[in-house]
C-alpha positions as a LaTeX table, in Angstrom:
\begin{tabular}{lrrr}
\hline
Residue & $x$ (\AA) & $y$ (\AA) & $z$ (\AA) \\
\hline
Cys1 & 21.91 & $-16.63$ & $-34.70$ \\
Phe2 & 22.58 & $-19.53$ & $-32.37$ \\
Arg3 & 25.01 & $-17.47$ & $-30.29$ \\
Ala4 & 22.48 & $-14.57$ & $-30.00$ \\
Leu5 & 19.78 & $-16.90$ & $-28.78$ \\
Cys6 & 21.77 & $-19.22$ & $-26.45$ \\
Cys7 & 24.35 & $-16.91$ & $-25.04$ \\
Lys8 & 22.05 & $-14.13$ & $-24.00$ \\
Gly9 & 22.56 & $-13.20$ & $-20.42$ \\
Pro10 & 19.76 & $-12.81$ & $-17.88$ \\
Pro11 & 17.51 & $-9.85$ & $-18.29$ \\
Pro12 & 18.56 & $-6.67$ & $-16.59$ \\
Pro13 & 17.17 & $-6.42$ & $-13.06$ \\
Arg14 & 13.99 & $-4.36$ & $-12.52$ \\
Pro15 & 14.38 & $-1.42$ & $-10.24$ \\
Glu16 & 12.92 & $-1.83$ & $-6.75$ \\
Tyr17 & 11.17 & 0.75 & $-4.69$ \\
Asp18 & 10.30 & 0.53 & $-1.03$ \\
Leu19 & 6.87 & 1.80 & $-0.05$ \\
Val20 & 4.98 & 1.89 & 3.20 \\
Cys21 & 1.23 & 1.13 & 3.31 \\
Ile22 & $-0.63$ & 2.68 & 6.20 \\
Gly23 & $-4.20$ & 3.28 & 7.26 \\
Leu24 & $-6.71$ & 2.47 & 10.07 \\
Thr25 & $-7.48$ & $-1.26$ & 10.99 \\
Gly26 & $-9.93$ & $-2.61$ & 8.65 \\
Ser27 & $-9.35$ & $-0.13$ & 5.84 \\
Gly28 & $-8.37$ & $-2.88$ & 3.50 \\
Lys29 & $-4.57$ & $-2.71$ & 3.39 \\
Thr30 & $-4.03$ & $-6.47$ & 3.54 \\
Ser31 & $-6.76$ & $-7.08$ & 0.96 \\
Leu32 & $-5.20$ & $-4.52$ & $-1.42$ \\
Leu33 & $-1.85$ & $-6.00$ & $-1.23$ \\
Ser34 & $-3.14$ & $-9.58$ & $-1.59$ \\
Gln35 & $-5.03$ & $-8.57$ & $-4.70$ \\
Leu36 & $-1.92$ & $-6.85$ & $-6.19$ \\
Cys37 & 0.04 & $-9.99$ & $-5.60$ \\
Ser38 & $-2.63$ & $-12.21$ & $-7.21$ \\
Glu39 & $-3.18$ & $-14.05$ & $-3.87$ \\
Ser40 & $-6.48$ & $-15.62$ & $-2.78$ \\
Pro41 & $-8.73$ & $-13.22$ & $-0.99$ \\
Glu42 & $-9.88$ & $-16.00$ & 1.34 \\
Asn43 & $-8.40$ & $-16.26$ & 4.89 \\
Ile44 & $-7.16$ & $-12.73$ & 5.01 \\
Val45 & $-6.24$ & $-11.82$ & 8.61 \\
Ser46 & $-5.46$ & $-8.33$ & 9.93 \\
Thr47 & $-1.82$ & $-7.62$ & 10.13 \\
Thr48 & $-0.22$ & $-7.21$ & 13.55 \\
Gly49 & 3.19 & $-5.60$ & 13.52 \\
Phe50 & 4.07 & $-5.50$ & 9.88 \\
Ser51 & 4.32 & $-7.56$ & 6.75 \\
Ile52 & 6.32 & $-7.08$ & 3.49 \\
Lys53 & 5.02 & $-8.01$ & 0.09 \\
Ala54 & 6.90 & $-7.76$ & $-3.29$ \\
Val55 & 4.47 & $-6.45$ & $-5.80$ \\
Pro56 & 5.85 & $-7.23$ & $-9.35$ \\
Phe57 & 5.17 & $-4.96$ & $-12.24$ \\
Gln58 & 6.60 & $-5.17$ & $-15.77$ \\
Asn59 & 9.14 & $-2.47$ & $-15.28$ \\
Ala60 & 9.71 & $-2.39$ & $-11.48$ \\
Ile61 & 9.14 & $-4.19$ & $-8.22$ \\
Leu62 & 7.44 & $-2.45$ & $-5.32$ \\
Asn63 & 8.47 & $-3.79$ & $-1.91$ \\
Val64 & 5.49 & $-2.71$ & 0.14 \\
Lys65 & 5.75 & $-2.73$ & 3.88 \\
Glu66 & 2.22 & $-2.97$ & 5.47 \\
Leu67 & 2.17 & $-1.51$ & 8.85 \\
Gly68 & $-0.28$ & $-2.67$ & 11.54 \\
Val69 & $-1.97$ & $-0.37$ & 14.01 \\
Ile70 & 0.88 & 0.72 & 16.30 \\
Val71 & 4.08 & 0.17 & 14.28 \\
Arg72 & 5.62 & 3.41 & 12.83 \\
Tyr73 & 8.65 & 2.15 & 10.95 \\
Tyr74 & 9.12 & 4.50 & 8.00 \\
Gln75 & 12.88 & 4.40 & 7.57 \\
Gly76 & 14.07 & 3.81 & 3.93 \\
Ser77 & 10.52 & 4.38 & 2.43 \\
Gln78 & 10.38 & 5.92 & $-0.89$ \\
Gly79 & 6.56 & 6.49 & $-1.16$ \\
Val80 & 3.41 & 6.06 & 0.87 \\
Ile81 & 0.12 & 4.26 & 0.19 \\
Phe82 & $-2.54$ & 5.56 & 2.56 \\
Val83 & $-5.67$ & 3.37 & 2.53 \\
Leu84 & $-8.97$ & 4.61 & 3.99 \\
Asp85 & $-12.36$ & 2.95 & 4.29 \\
Ser86 & $-14.77$ & 5.13 & 2.31 \\
Ala87 & $-17.71$ & 3.31 & 3.92 \\
Ser88 & $-16.60$ & 3.84 & 7.50 \\
Ser89 & $-18.46$ & 5.94 & 10.16 \\
Glu90 & $-17.94$ & 9.71 & 10.27 \\
Asp91 & $-15.89$ & 9.26 & 13.49 \\
Asp92 & $-13.61$ & 6.63 & 11.84 \\
Leu93 & $-13.30$ & 8.88 & 8.82 \\
Glu94 & $-12.28$ & 11.84 & 10.97 \\
Thr95 & $-9.64$ & 9.50 & 12.75 \\
Ala96 & $-8.36$ & 8.54 & 9.31 \\
Arg97 & $-8.09$ & 12.22 & 8.33 \\
Asn98 & $-6.10$ & 12.98 & 11.40 \\
Glu99 & $-3.77$ & 9.95 & 10.73 \\
Leu100 & $-3.24$ & 11.14 & 7.11 \\
His101 & $-2.44$ & 14.66 & 8.33 \\
Ser102 & $-0.05$ & 13.25 & 10.81 \\
Ala103 & 1.68 & 11.08 & 8.22 \\
Leu104 & 1.91 & 14.10 & 5.81 \\
Gln105 & 3.70 & 16.09 & 8.56 \\
His106 & 6.04 & 13.15 & 9.69 \\
Pro107 & 9.65 & 14.08 & 9.06 \\
Gln108 & 10.38 & 10.77 & 7.32 \\
Leu109 & 7.30 & 10.96 & 5.07 \\
Cys110 & 6.57 & 14.63 & 4.32 \\
Thr111 & 8.85 & 14.70 & 1.17 \\
Leu112 & 7.60 & 11.36 & $-0.16$ \\
Pro113 & 4.95 & 10.90 & $-2.91$ \\
Phe114 & 1.56 & 9.87 & $-1.43$ \\
Leu115 & $-1.09$ & 7.61 & $-3.01$ \\
Ile116 & $-4.39$ & 7.84 & $-1.13$ \\
Leu117 & $-6.88$ & 5.09 & $-1.85$ \\
Ala118 & $-10.52$ & 5.40 & $-0.88$ \\
Asn119 & $-11.30$ & 1.62 & $-0.41$ \\
His120 & $-14.64$ & $-0.12$ & $-0.20$ \\
Gln121 & $-16.21$ & 1.91 & $-3.05$ \\
Asp122 & $-18.34$ & $-1.15$ & $-3.89$ \\
Lys123 & $-20.35$ & $-0.83$ & $-0.61$ \\
Pro124 & $-23.66$ & 0.96 & $-0.88$ \\
Val125 & $-22.85$ & 3.39 & 1.95 \\
Ala126 & $-19.44$ & 4.38 & 0.51 \\
Arg127 & $-18.70$ & 8.03 & 0.10 \\
Ser128 & $-17.47$ & 9.40 & $-3.25$ \\
Val129 & $-13.89$ & 10.54 & $-3.51$ \\
Gln130 & $-15.11$ & 14.07 & $-3.35$ \\
Glu131 & $-17.01$ & 13.45 & $-0.09$ \\
Val132 & $-13.99$ & 11.81 & 1.48 \\
\hline
\end{tabular}
């Protein structure tokens, strides 16, 4: 029993997946990742360029690269999180639709799984998922 308890090696490493998180400015990408990493929601500043956060789950680790407004660095991505502001104006929602369609047709992204999040559902003017 002693040998089984004390001589046990480290647990096997969890698989890691590289994702890219994209969306318009103010859609809530940074807030989403901060929440997933159990970070304080205070003092959140919009990302310029990009940032990478490791989001730990029980069976895997997601390395999420959040891209700012202009950066388009998708190489090595294994999945896409597209965040849109469901409470935004009709013009901004149309811009988000165009960006999503552009991402869906991008050669480095078109074969990857996409998760589309309609953020800000808690706001009174938020559109439902069906409306978005």
